[in-house]
N, C-alpha and C positions, 0 to 999 in steps of 0.2 A: 503493499501500499503506498506506503513511504517513495518510491522508487519511484509509483508513477504520479503520486503529488510533484515529486522536482522534474520529471520529463512533459510535465505541464507547464508546471509556473519555467521550464526550462522553454519552452515551445512559443509562450505567450513573449517570454524578453526580447527571444530573439525574432519574432515578427515586430517588433517594437523598434527592435533596434534597424531592421531591415526598414519601417515606415520613416525612421530619423534619418536615415541615408537620402532619404526625395524631400525631407521635409526641412529646411535649415534650421526650423523654430525648434524640435524633438530630439535632444542629444542621442545621437548613437552609439558611440566607443561605451557609456555607463552598461547599457541594459547589453550589447552582445557579450560582453566579461561576463555580467551576473546570469545572461544566457548562457553559454559557452559554461558555468561554473556549474550551471543546478543539467546541463546535460550531463557531464561529468558524473555527479551524485548519481545519478539517475542512471545511467547506461555505462556499460561498463566497458563495451564497443565502442561511445563516443571516448569516454576515458584513452583506451589504447589507440585511440587511431588519434587525438591529438595531440599526446604525451609522446607520440613514437613518429609526427609530422616533422620535417627539417626546421622549418621555419624556428615550431616550438623550440625545438632544441637548440639553435645557434642563436636565435635571439632572445627565448619569452628565459628558459629555463636557468642560464645565469646568473638574472635580477632577480628570481622568484630568491633564489637562498644571501643575498647581500637585505633583505627588508623581512622584519621578523613578523612583519600582518601579513604578507603572500605565502613567507615560509608557513606561514602557520592552519591561511585554509589546501597548502598544497598539502599538507600533509595534514587536515582531516577528509580531504577529496583521499587517498592513498589510502588512509583508516577506512572512511566508508564500506569501500567495492574488496 
């Protein structure tokens, strides 16, 4: 049940992020990042895809461990699944 809720919230946030790409009034980055986090919490396949993607490994992962807040979120995502 918990994973279904994460998936639904993740899809809604991703849709809002895509709408934000088209409308200059709505911010897109917070919605897309939050949506990606929710989808990672809800699906092992999405988590593996994002974690193993070359853009994530090269550009995002090195910065996660430098910041305590991001590091805490990343540990929670890895602990959930």
